[in-house]
C-alpha positions in Angstrom: -0.2 0.0 0.0 1.3 3.5 -0.7 2.3 6.1 1.7 -1.1 8.0 3.1 -1.1 12.3 3.6 -3.3 14.4 4.9 -3.9 18.1 4.1 -4.2 20.1 6.5 -6.3 23.4 4.3 -6.3 26.9 6.7 -9.3 29.0 4.9 -8.1 32.4 6.6 -8.5 36.2 6.3 -6.0 37.4 3.8 -5.4 33.8 2.4 -5.8 30.1 2.1 -2.7 27.6 3.5 -2.4 24.5 2.5 -0.7 21.8 4.7 0.4 18.5 3.9 1.1 15.8 6.7 2.5 12.1 6.4 0.9 9.4 8.6 3.0 10.1 11.7 1.6 14.0 11.6 5.2 15.6 10.3 4.5 18.4 7.8 6.2 17.5 4.0 5.1 21.3 2.7 2.8 24.3 2.6 1.2 26.4 -0.2 -0.6 29.6 0.2 -3.3 31.5 -2.5 -4.5 35.4 -1.7 -7.4 36.8 -2.2 -8.0 40.5 -1.5 -10.9 41.9 1.9 -12.9 44.3 0.3 -13.7 47.7 2.2 -15.5 49.9 0.4 -16.7 52.1 3.5 -15.0 52.7 6.4 -17.1 49.9 8.6 -16.9 47.4 5.9 -14.9 44.3 5.5 -15.9 42.0 2.7 -14.9 39.3 0.8 -16.0 37.1 -2.7 -16.4 33.5 -1.8 -16.0 32.6 -5.1 -11.9 33.9 -5.0 -11.9 32.7 -2.0 -13.6 29.1 -3.4 -10.8 29.4 -6.5 -7.6 30.0 -3.9 -8.8 26.2 -2.6 -8.7 24.6 -5.1 -5.6 26.4 -6.6 -4.1 26.0 -2.1 -4.3 22.5 -2.4 -3.7 21.6 -6.2 -0.4 23.4 -5.0 0.3 21.8 -2.0 0.2 18.1 -3.3 2.0 18.8 -6.7 5.0 20.4 -4.3 4.9 17.5 -2.3 5.1 15.3 -5.4 2.9 12.6 -4.2 -0.1 11.2 -6.1 -3.6 12.2 -6.2 -4.7 8.2 -4.7 -1.9 9.4 -2.1 -4.3 11.8 -0.3 -6.3 10.4 2.3 -8.7 13.4 4.0 -8.6 17.0 3.7 -8.9 17.7 7.6 -10.7 21.7 7.4 -10.3 24.9 9.3 -12.3 28.4 8.7 -11.7 32.1 9.2 -14.8 32.2 12.4 -17.6 35.0 12.4 -18.4 35.7 8.9 -21.8 35.2 6.7 -23.0 35.7 3.4 -26.5 34.5 1.8 -27.4 32.5 -0.9 -30.4 31.3 -2.7 -31.8 28.4 -3.3 -29.5 27.0 -6.3 -26.4 28.3 -3.7 -25.6 31.3 -5.8 -23.7 33.9 -3.3 -26.8 37.2 -3.0 -24.6 38.6 -1.0 -20.5 39.1 -0.5 -19.5 37.5 2.9 -19.0 40.4 5.6 -15.7 38.9 7.5 -14.9 39.2 11.6 -13.9 42.5 10.4 -17.4 44.3 9.5 -18.8 46.3 11.8 -21.6 47.5 9.0 -24.1 45.8 11.9 -22.8 48.4 14.9 -26.8 50.2 14.7 -28.5 46.1 14.7 -26.1 45.2 17.8 -27.4 47.9 19.7 -31.2 47.9 19.1 -30.8 44.1 19.6 -29.2 44.7 22.7 -31.7 47.3 23.5 -34.3 45.5 22.6 -33.5 42.0 23.7 -31.7 40.2 27.0 -28.3 40.2 25.9 -27.2 38.7 28.7 -28.7 35.8 28.1 -28.0 35.0 24.8 -23.9 35.7 25.9 -24.3 33.3 28.8 -26.3 30.5 26.2 -24.2 31.0 22.8 -20.9 32.5 24.3 -20.6 35.3 22.0 -21.0 38.9 23.5 -24.2 40.9 20.8 -21.3 43.0 18.7 -21.1 43.6 15.3 -18.5 40.5 14.7 -20.9 37.9 15.1 -23.2 36.5 11.7 -26.3 37.1 14.9 -26.4 41.3 13.9 -25.1 40.8 10.3 -28.1 39.0 9.5 -30.3 41.4 11.6 -28.5 44.5 9.1 -29.3 42.4 6.4 -32.8 42.1 7.1 -33.4 46.1 8.2 -30.9 47.5 4.8 -31.4 44.3 2.2 -34.5 43.1 3.0 -35.1 42.2 -0.1 -32.0 40.1 -0.4 -33.3 39.0 3.2 -36.4 36.8 1.7 -34.8 35.6 -1.0 -32.5 34.0 0.9 -32.9 30.4 1.1 -29.6 30.1 3.8 -26.9 31.6 5.7 -24.1 30.7 5.9 -20.3 30.8 6.9 -16.8 30.7 3.5 -16.5 27.2 4.9 -20.0 26.3 4.1 -19.7 27.9 1.5 -16.8 25.7 0.3 -18.5 22.8 1.7 -21.2 23.1 -0.9 -19.0 23.5 -3.9 -17.8 20.4 -3.0 -19.7 18.4 -1.8 -23.6 20.0 -2.7 -24.6 19.9 0.3 -25.1 22.8 3.8 -23.7 21.4 6.5 -21.5 23.5 9.6 -19.8 22.0 12.4 -20.5 23.5 15.8 -17.5 24.6 16.1 -18.3 27.7 13.4 -21.6 27.6 14.8 -20.1 28.0 18.3 -18.8 31.5 17.1 -22.3 33.0 15.5 -24.3 34.3 18.3 -27.3 31.4 17.4 -26.0 28.6 18.8 -26.5 27.3 22.4 -22.9 26.2 24.1 -24.9 24.1 26.6 -27.3 22.2 24.5 -25.2 21.9 21.4 -28.6 22.8 19.4 -29.2 26.5 17.2 -30.3 28.3 20.1 -34.2 29.0 19.3 -34.4 32.6 21.4 -31.6 33.7 18.8 -33.1 32.7 16.2 -36.2 34.4 16.8 -34.4 37.7 17.0 -33.4 38.0 13.6 -36.4 35.6 12.6 -34.9 32.6 10.7 -35.7 29.4 11.8 -32.7 26.5 11.7 -34.3 25.2 8.5 -32.6 28.5 7.4 -28.7 27.4 8.7 -27.0 24.5 7.6 -26.9 21.0 9.7 -24.2 21.5 12.2 -22.4 18.3 12.5 -19.0 17.4 14.9 -15.8 18.8 14.3 -15.0 15.2 13.5 -17.5 14.7 10.8 -16.3 12.8 7.9 -17.9 14.1 4.9 -18.0 12.3 1.1 -18.4 12.2 -2.2 -16.7 15.5 -3.7 -17.4 16.4 -7.0 -16.1 15.4 -9.3 -14.8 18.1 -11.6 -14.2 20.1 -8.1 -11.7 16.3 -7.0 -10.0 16.9 -10.2 -9.0 20.9 -9.7 -7.4 19.8 -6.2 -5.5 17.2 -8.0 -6.9 14.6 -5.3 -9.4 11.6 -5.8 -13.3 12.2 -5.4 -13.3 10.0 -2.8 -10.8 11.6 -0.8 -12.2 12.3 3.3 -13.8 15.9 3.9 -13.2 16.0 7.0 -15.2 18.9 8.2 -13.3 21.2 11.1 -12.9 23.0 13.4 -13.0 27.4 13.4 -9.2 28.3 13.0 -8.0 30.3 16.1 -9.4 26.9 18.1 -7.3 24.8 15.8 -3.8 27.4 16.3 -4.9 26.2 19.9 -4.1 22.6 18.4 -1.8 23.5 16.5 0.4 24.8 18.6 0.0 22.0 21.3 -2.2 24.1 23.9 -4.8 21.8 24.6 -4.3 20.9 28.4 -6.0 22.8 31.8 -3.6 26.5 31.9 -1.6 26.5 28.4 -2.4 29.1 26.7 -1.7 29.9 22.5 -1.1 33.5 22.1 -1.7 33.4 18.1 -1.4 37.3 15.9 -1.9 37.0 12.9 -3.6 39.8 11.1 -6.4 39.8 14.1 -5.1 38.4 17.3 -6.4 36.2 20.3 -5.6 34.2 23.6 -7.4 31.2 24.1 -6.9 28.3 26.6 -9.5 25.0 26.2 -11.7 23.6 28.5 -13.6 20.5 29.5 -16.8 22.7 30.7 -17.8 25.8 28.7 -17.0 29.4 30.6 -18.5 32.8 30.2 -17.7 35.9 31.2 -20.3 37.9 34.3 -18.8 40.8 32.3 -18.6 39.9 29.1 -15.4 40.6 28.5 -14.3 36.8 26.5 -15.7 34.4 24.1 -16.3 30.5 24.3 -16.7 28.4 21.6 -16.8 24.0 20.8 -13.5 23.0 19.5 -15.1 19.4 19.9 -18.4 18.1 21.5 -16.2 17.8 24.9 -14.0 20.8 24.0 -14.7 24.2 24.9 -11.9 27.5 24.4 -11.8 30.2 26.1 -10.7 33.9 24.3 -10.6 36.5 23.6 -9.5 37.9 20.8 -8.7 41.6 19.5 -9.4 43.0 15.8 -6.1 44.6 14.9 -3.4 42.5 15.1 -1.4 42.0 11.8 -3.7 43.5 10.5 -2.2 47.3 12.0 1.4 46.0 11.1 0.4 45.2 7.6 -1.2 48.5 7.2 1.3 50.9 8.1 4.1 48.4 6.0 1.7 48.7 2.6 1.6 53.1 3.4 4.5 53.7 4.8 7.5 51.6 3.2 5.6 51.8 -0.5 7.2 49.8 -3.7 9.2 48.7 -0.7 10.8 44.7 0.6 10.7 44.8 3.4 12.0 41.6 4.6 10.3 40.8 9.0 14.2 41.3 9.8 14.4 44.7 8.1 11.8 46.2 9.9 12.7 44.1 13.1 16.4 46.6 12.9 13.9 49.8 12.2 11.5 48.7 15.5 14.8 48.4 17.8 16.5 51.1 17.0 13.7 53.6 18.6 14.2 51.4 22.1 12.0 50.0 24.6 8.7 52.0 24.7 9.8 53.7 21.3 10.7 57.3 23.3 7.0 57.6 25.0 5.3 56.7 21.4 2.2 54.6 22.6 -0.4 53.6 20.1 -4.0 52.8 20.5 -3.7 50.1 17.2 -8.2 50.6 16.9 -8.0 50.8 13.0 -11.3 48.6 12.7 -12.8 48.8 16.1 -12.2 46.7 18.2 -13.0 43.3 20.4 -12.0 42.4 24.2 -12.5 43.0 26.5 -14.5 46.9 26.6 -15.8 45.3 22.7 -16.2 48.5 20.9 -17.1 48.3 17.5 -16.6 52.5 17.5 -13.0 52.7 18.8 -10.4 54.2 16.3 -6.7 54.8 16.4 -4.6 56.9 18.5 -1.3 58.3 19.4 -0.1 59.7 22.5 3.2 61.6 22.8 4.0 62.5 20.0 6.9 64.8 19.0 9.3 66.5 16.4 11.7 63.3 17.8 9.9 60.5 16.6 9.6 59.2 13.1 8.9 55.8 11.4 11.0 53.6 13.6 9.0 54.8 16.5 5.9 53.7 14.5 6.5 50.9 13.4 7.7 50.1 17.4 5.1 51.7 18.8 2.3 49.6 16.7 4.3 46.1 18.5 3.9 47.1 21.6 0.6 48.8 20.7 -0.7 45.6 19.8 1.0 43.6 22.9 -0.9 45.8 25.1 -4.2 44.9 23.6 -3.1 40.9 24.2 -2.0 41.9 27.0 -5.6 43.0 28.0 -7.0 39.5 27.1 -4.6 37.7 29.0 -5.0 39.0 32.3 -8.9 39.0 32.0 -8.8 35.3 30.8 -7.1 34.5 33.3 -9.3 35.9 36.3 -12.5 33.9 34.2 -10.7 30.7 33.1 -7.6 29.9 35.8 -4.5 30.4 36.6 -1.8 30.4 32.8 1.3 28.7 33.4 2.0 28.3 29.6 2.0 31.1 26.7 3.1 29.8 23.1 3.1 31.1 20.3 1.2 31.2 16.9 0.8 33.3 13.8 2.9 35.6 11.4 4.0 37.1 14.4 6.4 34.3 15.6 8.2 35.3 12.4 9.1 38.2 13.7 11.7 37.5 16.6 11.5 41.5 18.0 7.6 41.5 18.4 8.2 37.5 20.7 10.7 39.5 22.5 8.3 42.8 23.3 5.1 39.9 24.0 7.6 37.9 26.4 8.0 42.0 28.0 4.6 43.1 28.4 3.1 40.3 29.8 6.3 39.1 31.7 5.0 35.9 30.5 8.0 33.1 29.3 7.1 33.0 25.1 7.4 29.4 24.0 7.7 29.3 20.3 6.7 25.6 17.9 9.1 24.7 15.1 5.7 24.8 13.0 5.0 28.5 13.9 1.7 27.5 10.9 -0.2 26.6 13.6 -3.9 27.0 12.2 -3.4 24.3 9.4 -1.7 21.3 10.7 -4.1 21.9 14.1 -6.4 20.8 10.9 -4.1 18.5 9.8 -4.2 16.6 13.5 -8.2 17.2 14.3 -8.7 15.1 10.9 -5.7 12.5 12.2 -8.5 12.6 15.3 -11.8 11.9 13.0 -9.7 8.7 11.4 -8.2 7.2 14.6 -4.7 8.4 14.2 -5.1 9.9 16.9 -6.6 8.7 20.2 -6.9 12.0 21.4 -6.1 15.6 21.3 -4.5 15.4 23.7 -1.8 13.8 21.9 -1.4 16.2 20.0 1.4 18.0 21.7 3.9 15.5 21.2 4.1 16.1 17.7 4.9 20.0 17.7 7.9 20.3 18.9 9.5 23.8 20.4 13.2 25.5 19.3 12.3 29.2 21.4 11.8 30.0 23.9 11.7 34.0 25.2 12.4 34.8 28.8 10.7 38.3 30.1 13.4 40.9 30.8 12.4 41.9 34.4 14.3 46.3 33.3 11.5 45.8 30.2 8.1 44.5 31.5 9.1 47.1 34.9 8.9 50.3 31.9 6.1 49.1 29.9 3.6 48.3 33.3 4.0 52.2 32.9 3.6 52.5 29.4 0.3 49.7 30.2 -1.1 52.2 32.9 -1.6 55.1 30.4 -2.4 52.9 28.0 -6.0 51.9 29.6 -5.7 55.5 31.1 -6.0 57.2 27.6 -8.6 54.5 26.0 -11.4 55.0 29.0 -10.3 59.1 29.1 -10.9 59.0 25.2 -13.8 55.7 25.2 -17.2 58.3 24.9 -15.5 60.7 22.3 -15.4 58.0 19.4 -19.1 57.9 18.7 -18.8 61.3 17.6 -15.2 60.4 15.4 -17.2 57.9 13.7 -20.0 60.5 12.8 -17.7 62.2 11.2 -16.0 59.7 9.5 -18.8 58.2 8.0 -20.3 60.9 6.5 -17.1 63.2 5.1 -17.5 59.3 2.9 -21.3 58.6 2.7 -21.0 55.1 4.4 -24.4 54.1 4.1 -23.8 52.3 7.4 -24.1 55.7 8.6 -23.2 56.9 12.5 -23.1 53.9 15.0 
């Protein structure tokens, strides 16, 4: 019998990553395909679902070719996908809208109205999701209010992953992990939450059938299989949400282990054997499997801000992480007193404020782009620190922190994170832990791994960043300023949002 391989496929915010592993869980190669985030107005962030499907096909085909394996050697594909996306489709499966993604906050007014009309804390307790424009709960309500004809015609409201599965198999199926991050799913009974559905005027028939994240699907369309370079009988493991699988791929699967992830967004997460929610609604709680929950807090503005700055202030320059690290390092710890609140797309945990906007404090004639870059990296680290502190209150002591995501390509940024949080950061050998986690979950679904906690033995740690006491002390002074600045300006964010919306004619209007 020929060697069999499994693909971990991660449908992320800006790219699709396809990672091939062998039967021992050893990564052999990965390929990526990119697609844009469209933002015609400040509060909008959407994507073309067909462009994402094309990227899925391209990434899988490229990864198979790069590893020089045959179609009949690919036994299964494990799926991971970005959380909180939603699009409407008609009875034939054709998109009626673009996909509104996690960074889209156009439904802020809908969120406010839902919170005023219903017991939003009860919704949070049952679903693990605060009522916030990030979640499909509010996005569907926005469609009902602003695009009533689309809302009426919609056969289903689905996520990006569900669209891909439907294109491949002709079925509307959603894993309970992705479902649990919609604000429409009861994380205690593991079923659609009728009170939430009634809030937006839909029944479960307008949503996909929910299944465990270890569900094995069969019957890939022959033309799609050929385009991807696999056989039609290749198995598809429905998988889970990207952030939750990041924990699996990083080996953070035991109590007290946290994953600190910065990709486009950022998050700190821990696993739990039971659902846990916060009386102050600072954190969320989603399903990984039917027996494992993940408690965490996420930020909107992680690598997204870094990328924005790089594109705006290094136009036409092919700056590497090493070169940017060198520049930021020249600014020194604390960026010579420049503090940045990185709220370019609103914010999530722990304040859940869609109106929040970026702020620079302490700017002087001495500062240049080196200080801006350093202040961005530190500002994101401050955000992550605030989430970690809240998470520890909700889920218990965190004794180990593992890094994951693209920020691990920047040793300086990892160093900053360790110094800000006052914690050692462990760096896994494979930094793209989400696609690896998707592969591990597929191996678990197929019986190659008995318990997901075994994934830890597949994840060697290659580096450790211990915090430096002097740096941490200075960062805590700056963090205090950072938190105080937010409190002082928070009530003025709606006004600046109103001015921004009016200046460019944002149809979502002021929040």
